[in-house]
Backbone as XML, in Angstrom:
<?xml version="1.0"?>
<chain id="A" units="angstrom">
  <residue number="1" name="MET">
    <atom name="N" x="-4.647" y="-5.605" z="8.660"/>
    <atom name="CA" x="-4.009" y="-5.727" z="7.122"/>
    <atom name="C" x="-4.613" y="-4.966" z="6.135"/>
  </residue>
  <residue number="2" name="ILE">
    <atom name="N" x="-3.715" y="-4.495" z="5.406"/>
    <atom name="CA" x="-4.639" y="-3.232" z="4.408"/>
    <atom name="C" x="-4.441" y="-3.790" z="3.076"/>
  </residue>
  <residue number="3" name="LEU">
    <atom name="N" x="-5.084" y="-3.955" z="1.832"/>
    <atom name="CA" x="-4.705" y="-4.290" z="0.878"/>
    <atom name="C" x="-5.165" y="-3.312" z="-0.070"/>
  </residue>
  <residue number="4" name="TYR">
    <atom name="N" x="-4.292" y="-2.600" z="-0.748"/>
    <atom name="CA" x="-4.167" y="-1.770" z="-1.699"/>
    <atom name="C" x="-4.448" y="-2.453" z="-2.994"/>
  </residue>
  <residue number="5" name="THR">
    <atom name="N" x="-5.945" y="-2.361" z="-3.716"/>
    <atom name="CA" x="-6.058" y="-3.181" z="-4.833"/>
    <atom name="C" x="-7.538" y="-2.391" z="-5.293"/>
  </residue>
  <residue number="6" name="TYR">
    <atom name="N" x="-7.600" y="-2.318" z="-6.976"/>
    <atom name="CA" x="-8.597" y="-1.773" z="-7.453"/>
    <atom name="C" x="-9.932" y="-2.354" z="-7.646"/>
  </residue>
  <residue number="7" name="GLN">
    <atom name="N" x="-9.272" y="-3.837" z="-6.814"/>
    <atom name="CA" x="-10.663" y="-4.510" z="-6.973"/>
    <atom name="C" x="-11.723" y="-4.463" z="-6.045"/>
  </residue>
  <residue number="8" name="SER">
    <atom name="N" x="-12.616" y="-5.320" z="-6.426"/>
    <atom name="CA" x="-13.831" y="-4.964" z="-4.825"/>
    <atom name="C" x="-13.775" y="-6.372" z="-3.623"/>
  </residue>
  <residue number="9" name="GLN">
    <atom name="N" x="-14.549" y="-5.531" z="-2.447"/>
    <atom name="CA" x="-14.364" y="-6.568" z="-1.650"/>
    <atom name="C" x="-14.695" y="-7.691" z="-1.796"/>
  </residue>
  <residue number="10" name="GLU">
    <atom name="N" x="-15.609" y="-7.860" z="-2.230"/>
    <atom name="CA" x="-16.725" y="-9.059" z="-3.008"/>
    <atom name="C" x="-15.450" y="-9.960" z="-3.811"/>
  </residue>
  <residue number="11" name="THR">
    <atom name="N" x="-14.921" y="-9.270" z="-4.506"/>
    <atom name="CA" x="-13.589" y="-10.082" z="-5.176"/>
    <atom name="C" x="-12.543" y="-10.789" z="-4.962"/>
  </residue>
  <residue number="12" name="MET">
    <atom name="N" x="-12.140" y="-9.977" z="-3.629"/>
    <atom name="CA" x="-11.060" y="-10.444" z="-2.910"/>
    <atom name="C" x="-11.111" y="-11.492" z="-1.771"/>
  </residue>
  <residue number="13" name="PHE">
    <atom name="N" x="-12.941" y="-11.126" z="-1.441"/>
    <atom name="CA" x="-13.248" y="-12.207" z="-0.028"/>
    <atom name="C" x="-15.222" y="-12.638" z="-0.609"/>
  </residue>
  <residue number="14" name="PRO">
    <atom name="N" x="-14.719" y="-13.657" z="-1.817"/>
    <atom name="CA" x="-16.161" y="-13.564" z="-2.285"/>
    <atom name="C" x="-17.008" y="-14.498" z="-0.703"/>
  </residue>
  <residue number="15" name="VAL">
    <atom name="N" x="-18.135" y="-14.103" z="-0.751"/>
    <atom name="CA" x="-18.981" y="-14.632" z="0.420"/>
    <atom name="C" x="-19.604" y="-15.622" z="0.431"/>
  </residue>
  <residue number="16" name="ASN">
    <atom name="N" x="-19.933" y="-16.306" z="-0.849"/>
    <atom name="CA" x="-20.125" y="-17.498" z="-1.357"/>
    <atom name="C" x="-19.296" y="-18.116" z="-2.145"/>
  </residue>
  <residue number="17" name="GLU">
    <atom name="N" x="-18.899" y="-19.522" z="-2.107"/>
    <atom name="CA" x="-17.899" y="-20.270" z="-3.251"/>
    <atom name="C" x="-18.864" y="-20.180" z="-4.342"/>
  </residue>
  <residue number="18" name="GLN">
    <atom name="N" x="-20.062" y="-20.635" z="-4.574"/>
    <atom name="CA" x="-21.057" y="-20.663" z="-5.415"/>
    <atom name="C" x="-20.754" y="-19.410" z="-6.296"/>
  </residue>
  <residue number="19" name="ASP">
    <atom name="N" x="-20.864" y="-18.545" z="-5.666"/>
    <atom name="CA" x="-21.168" y="-16.765" z="-6.362"/>
    <atom name="C" x="-19.800" y="-16.525" z="-7.408"/>
  </residue>
  <residue number="20" name="PHE">
    <atom name="N" x="-18.670" y="-16.992" z="-6.475"/>
    <atom name="CA" x="-17.356" y="-16.831" z="-6.943"/>
    <atom name="C" x="-16.687" y="-17.845" z="-8.180"/>
  </residue>
  <residue number="21" name="THR">
    <atom name="N" x="-17.596" y="-19.129" z="-8.309"/>
    <atom name="CA" x="-17.089" y="-19.947" z="-9.386"/>
    <atom name="C" x="-18.273" y="-18.958" z="-10.794"/>
  </residue>
  <residue number="22" name="LYS">
    <atom name="N" x="-18.710" y="-18.321" z="-10.377"/>
    <atom name="CA" x="-20.179" y="-18.297" z="-11.355"/>
    <atom name="C" x="-19.027" y="-17.142" z="-12.357"/>
  </residue>
  <residue number="23" name="GLN">
    <atom name="N" x="-17.922" y="-16.551" z="-11.554"/>
    <atom name="CA" x="-17.403" y="-15.208" z="-12.296"/>
    <atom name="C" x="-16.046" y="-15.505" z="-12.986"/>
  </residue>
  <residue number="24" name="GLN">
    <atom name="N" x="-15.720" y="-15.216" z="-14.198"/>
    <atom name="CA" x="-14.853" y="-15.543" z="-15.002"/>
    <atom name="C" x="-14.060" y="-14.660" z="-15.423"/>
  </residue>
  <residue number="25" name="LEU">
    <atom name="N" x="-12.714" y="-14.298" z="-15.625"/>
    <atom name="CA" x="-11.808" y="-12.785" z="-15.909"/>
    <atom name="C" x="-11.465" y="-13.049" z="-17.139"/>
  </residue>
  <residue number="26" name="VAL">
    <atom name="N" x="-11.589" y="-12.073" z="-17.743"/>
    <atom name="CA" x="-11.354" y="-12.331" z="-19.343"/>
    <atom name="C" x="-10.724" y="-11.087" z="-20.045"/>
  </residue>
  <residue number="27" name="ASP">
    <atom name="N" x="-9.494" y="-11.220" z="-20.271"/>
    <atom name="CA" x="-8.296" y="-10.272" z="-20.683"/>
    <atom name="C" x="-9.436" y="-9.423" z="-22.133"/>
  </residue>
  <residue number="28" name="ILE">
    <atom name="N" x="-9.224" y="-8.244" z="-22.134"/>
    <atom name="CA" x="-9.136" y="-7.608" z="-23.597"/>
    <atom name="C" x="-8.424" y="-6.458" z="-23.534"/>
  </residue>
  <residue number="29" name="PRO">
    <atom name="N" x="-8.043" y="-6.019" z="-24.964"/>
    <atom name="CA" x="-6.919" y="-5.156" z="-25.113"/>
    <atom name="C" x="-7.118" y="-3.866" z="-24.121"/>
  </residue>
  <residue number="30" name="GLY">
    <atom name="N" x="-6.038" y="-3.997" z="-23.184"/>
    <atom name="CA" x="-6.235" y="-2.465" z="-22.398"/>
    <atom name="C" x="-6.811" y="-2.664" z="-20.914"/>
  </residue>
  <residue number="31" name="GLY">
    <atom name="N" x="-7.023" y="-3.887" z="-20.630"/>
    <atom name="CA" x="-7.900" y="-4.461" z="-19.376"/>
    <atom name="C" x="-8.571" y="-5.732" z="-19.373"/>
  </residue>
  <residue number="32" name="GLN">
    <atom name="N" x="-9.411" y="-5.920" z="-18.308"/>
    <atom name="CA" x="-9.699" y="-7.283" z="-17.635"/>
    <atom name="C" x="-11.187" y="-6.735" z="-17.697"/>
  </residue>
  <residue number="33" name="LEU">
    <atom name="N" x="-12.069" y="-8.212" z="-18.160"/>
    <atom name="CA" x="-13.652" y="-7.739" z="-17.561"/>
    <atom name="C" x="-13.745" y="-8.835" z="-17.233"/>
  </residue>
  <residue number="34" name="VAL">
    <atom name="N" x="-14.756" y="-8.470" z="-15.733"/>
    <atom name="CA" x="-15.149" y="-9.607" z="-14.311"/>
    <atom name="C" x="-16.497" y="-9.808" z="-14.974"/>
  </residue>
  <residue number="35" name="LEU">
    <atom name="N" x="-16.922" y="-11.334" z="-16.104"/>
    <atom name="CA" x="-17.582" y="-11.502" z="-16.356"/>
    <atom name="C" x="-18.547" y="-12.699" z="-15.590"/>
  </residue>
  <residue number="36" name="GLU">
    <atom name="N" x="-19.723" y="-12.839" z="-15.688"/>
    <atom name="CA" x="-20.940" y="-13.987" z="-14.941"/>
    <atom name="C" x="-21.551" y="-14.568" z="-15.615"/>
  </residue>
  <residue number="37" name="ARG">
    <atom name="N" x="-21.012" y="-16.073" z="-15.466"/>
    <atom name="CA" x="-21.999" y="-16.959" z="-16.268"/>
    <atom name="C" x="-23.616" y="-17.038" z="-15.760"/>
  </residue>
  <residue number="38" name="GLU">
    <atom name="N" x="-24.278" y="-16.675" z="-17.131"/>
    <atom name="CA" x="-26.051" y="-17.060" z="-16.674"/>
    <atom name="C" x="-26.122" y="-18.184" z="-17.677"/>
  </residue>
  <residue number="39" name="GLU">
    <atom name="N" x="-27.110" y="-19.033" z="-16.975"/>
    <atom name="CA" x="-27.873" y="-20.036" z="-18.260"/>
    <atom name="C" x="-28.808" y="-19.631" z="-18.993"/>
  </residue>
  <residue number="40" name="GLY">
    <atom name="N" x="-28.678" y="-19.215" z="-20.117"/>
    <atom name="CA" x="-29.517" y="-18.588" z="-20.823"/>
    <atom name="C" x="-30.899" y="-19.618" z="-20.891"/>
  </residue>
  <residue number="41" name="ASP">
    <atom name="N" x="-31.552" y="-19.441" z="-22.553"/>
    <atom name="CA" x="-32.994" y="-19.942" z="-22.476"/>
    <atom name="C" x="-31.890" y="-21.243" z="-23.701"/>
  </residue>
  <residue number="42" name="MET">
    <atom name="N" x="-33.069" y="-22.354" z="-23.704"/>
    <atom name="CA" x="-32.823" y="-23.385" z="-24.781"/>
    <atom name="C" x="-30.991" y="-24.321" z="-24.317"/>
  </residue>
  <residue number="43" name="GLY">
    <atom name="N" x="-30.793" y="-23.786" z="-22.907"/>
    <atom name="CA" x="-29.565" y="-24.334" z="-22.408"/>
    <atom name="C" x="-28.263" y="-23.404" z="-23.368"/>
  </residue>
  <residue number="44" name="GLY">
    <atom name="N" x="-28.507" y="-22.336" z="-23.863"/>
    <atom name="CA" x="-27.350" y="-21.719" z="-23.894"/>
    <atom name="C" x="-26.707" y="-20.821" z="-22.385"/>
  </residue>
  <residue number="45" name="VAL">
    <atom name="N" x="-25.295" y="-20.393" z="-22.774"/>
    <atom name="CA" x="-25.126" y="-19.912" z="-21.754"/>
    <atom name="C" x="-24.771" y="-18.599" z="-22.001"/>
  </residue>
  <residue number="46" name="ASN">
    <atom name="N" x="-24.988" y="-17.723" z="-21.369"/>
    <atom name="CA" x="-24.670" y="-15.936" z="-21.593"/>
    <atom name="C" x="-23.872" y="-15.222" z="-20.500"/>
  </residue>
  <residue number="47" name="TYR">
    <atom name="N" x="-22.744" y="-14.276" z="-20.479"/>
    <atom name="CA" x="-22.157" y="-14.151" z="-19.900"/>
    <atom name="C" x="-22.062" y="-12.120" z="-19.747"/>
  </residue>
  <residue number="48" name="ARG">
    <atom name="N" x="-22.329" y="-12.058" z="-18.459"/>
    <atom name="CA" x="-22.633" y="-10.629" z="-18.480"/>
    <atom name="C" x="-21.419" y="-9.699" z="-17.718"/>
  </residue>
  <residue number="49" name="ILE">
    <atom name="N" x="-21.409" y="-8.927" z="-17.899"/>
    <atom name="CA" x="-20.345" y="-7.869" z="-17.532"/>
    <atom name="C" x="-20.427" y="-7.422" z="-16.227"/>
  </residue>
  <residue number="50" name="VAL">
    <atom name="N" x="-19.785" y="-7.790" z="-15.335"/>
    <atom name="CA" x="-19.857" y="-7.405" z="-13.976"/>
    <atom name="C" x="-19.317" y="-5.772" z="-13.900"/>
  </residue>
  <residue number="51" name="ARG">
    <atom name="N" x="-17.876" y="-6.233" z="-14.248"/>
    <atom name="CA" x="-16.789" y="-4.892" z="-13.846"/>
    <atom name="C" x="-15.621" y="-4.845" z="-15.068"/>
  </residue>
  <residue number="52" name="LEU">
    <atom name="N" x="-15.241" y="-3.706" z="-15.112"/>
    <atom name="CA" x="-14.494" y="-3.130" z="-15.726"/>
    <atom name="C" x="-12.948" y="-3.030" z="-15.382"/>
  </residue>
  <residue number="53" name="LEU">
    <atom name="N" x="-11.588" y="-3.694" z="-15.258"/>
    <atom name="CA" x="-10.452" y="-3.340" z="-14.313"/>
    <atom name="C" x="-9.649" y="-2.787" z="-15.425"/>
  </residue>
  <residue number="54" name="SER">
    <atom name="N" x="-9.639" y="-1.869" z="-15.283"/>
    <atom name="CA" x="-8.595" y="-1.107" z="-16.359"/>
    <atom name="C" x="-7.850" y="0.182" z="-15.810"/>
  </residue>
  <residue number="55" name="THR">
    <atom name="N" x="-6.845" y="0.668" z="-16.231"/>
    <atom name="CA" x="-5.949" y="2.005" z="-15.294"/>
    <atom name="C" x="-6.430" y="2.993" z="-17.291"/>
  </residue>
  <residue number="56" name="ASP">
    <atom name="N" x="-6.938" y="2.662" z="-18.124"/>
    <atom name="CA" x="-7.452" y="3.251" z="-19.202"/>
    <atom name="C" x="-8.697" y="3.935" z="-19.149"/>
  </residue>
  <residue number="57" name="PRO">
    <atom name="N" x="-8.804" y="5.307" z="-19.418"/>
    <atom name="CA" x="-10.064" y="5.809" z="-18.904"/>
    <atom name="C" x="-10.858" y="5.657" z="-20.157"/>
  </residue>
  <residue number="58" name="ASN">
    <atom name="N" x="-10.287" y="5.660" z="-21.532"/>
    <atom name="CA" x="-11.050" y="5.359" z="-22.557"/>
    <atom name="C" x="-12.180" y="4.356" z="-22.535"/>
  </residue>
  <residue number="59" name="LEU">
    <atom name="N" x="-11.355" y="3.507" z="-22.081"/>
    <atom name="CA" x="-12.160" y="2.036" z="-21.751"/>
    <atom name="C" x="-13.352" y="2.135" z="-20.890"/>
  </residue>
  <residue number="60" name="TYR">
    <atom name="N" x="-13.463" y="3.075" z="-20.009"/>
    <atom name="CA" x="-14.697" y="3.079" z="-19.360"/>
    <atom name="C" x="-15.985" y="4.204" z="-20.461"/>
  </residue>
  <residue number="61" name="MET">
    <atom name="N" x="-15.382" y="4.628" z="-21.361"/>
    <atom name="CA" x="-16.594" y="5.451" z="-22.291"/>
    <atom name="C" x="-17.078" y="4.558" z="-23.343"/>
  </residue>
  <residue number="62" name="ASP">
    <atom name="N" x="-16.298" y="2.990" z="-24.002"/>
    <atom name="CA" x="-16.461" y="2.389" z="-24.298"/>
    <atom name="C" x="-18.021" y="1.860" z="-24.150"/>
  </residue>
  <residue number="63" name="GLN">
    <atom name="N" x="-19.066" y="2.009" z="-24.890"/>
    <atom name="CA" x="-20.400" y="1.328" z="-24.230"/>
    <atom name="C" x="-19.910" y="0.339" z="-24.264"/>
  </residue>
  <residue number="64" name="ARG">
    <atom name="N" x="-19.161" y="-1.010" z="-25.647"/>
    <atom name="CA" x="-19.237" y="-2.805" z="-25.298"/>
    <atom name="C" x="-18.893" y="-2.846" z="-24.030"/>
  </residue>
  <residue number="65" name="TYR">
    <atom name="N" x="-18.366" y="-2.265" z="-22.989"/>
    <atom name="CA" x="-17.794" y="-2.623" z="-21.664"/>
    <atom name="C" x="-18.258" y="-2.242" z="-20.241"/>
  </residue>
  <residue number="66" name="THR">
    <atom name="N" x="-19.666" y="-1.909" z="-20.547"/>
    <atom name="CA" x="-20.666" y="-1.335" z="-19.893"/>
    <atom name="C" x="-21.180" y="-2.471" z="-19.068"/>
  </residue>
  <residue number="67" name="PRO">
    <atom name="N" x="-21.018" y="-2.097" z="-17.665"/>
    <atom name="CA" x="-21.543" y="-3.097" z="-17.044"/>
    <atom name="C" x="-22.808" y="-3.401" z="-17.064"/>
  </residue>
  <residue number="68" name="GLY">
    <atom name="N" x="-23.466" y="-4.481" z="-16.999"/>
    <atom name="CA" x="-24.534" y="-4.965" z="-17.300"/>
    <atom name="C" x="-24.685" y="-5.865" z="-18.563"/>
  </residue>
  <residue number="69" name="GLN">
    <atom name="N" x="-23.866" y="-5.291" z="-19.582"/>
    <atom name="CA" x="-24.037" y="-5.331" z="-21.070"/>
    <atom name="C" x="-23.362" y="-6.991" z="-20.887"/>
  </residue>
  <residue number="70" name="TYR">
    <atom name="N" x="-23.780" y="-7.891" z="-21.997"/>
    <atom name="CA" x="-23.637" y="-9.175" z="-22.487"/>
    <atom name="C" x="-22.214" y="-8.831" z="-23.632"/>
  </residue>
  <residue number="71" name="PHE">
    <atom name="N" x="-21.615" y="-9.667" z="-23.091"/>
    <atom name="CA" x="-20.515" y="-10.096" z="-23.712"/>
    <atom name="C" x="-20.391" y="-11.390" z="-24.471"/>
  </residue>
  <residue number="72" name="GLN">
    <atom name="N" x="-19.804" y="-11.870" z="-25.693"/>
    <atom name="CA" x="-20.156" y="-12.856" z="-26.444"/>
    <atom name="C" x="-18.387" y="-12.827" z="-26.218"/>
  </residue>
  <residue number="73" name="LEU">
    <atom name="N" x="-17.707" y="-14.445" z="-25.890"/>
    <atom name="CA" x="-16.451" y="-14.924" z="-25.579"/>
    <atom name="C" x="-16.186" y="-15.574" z="-26.949"/>
  </residue>
</chain>
């Protein structure tokens, strides 16, 4: 079977169920972000950008959506 998709293999076929439940897909203007939930200090929750999913090349140049950055919901 061949899947023609822009998503990574890890997104389509997660190795560990717990890793998959930490990730969340969020809509942004022009695309979507794959975020990973991290438990922060003092019981807070932080969201780190794992991947940008978009067909708009200008979004990839936007510093707000760089993988590794923290994102506020």
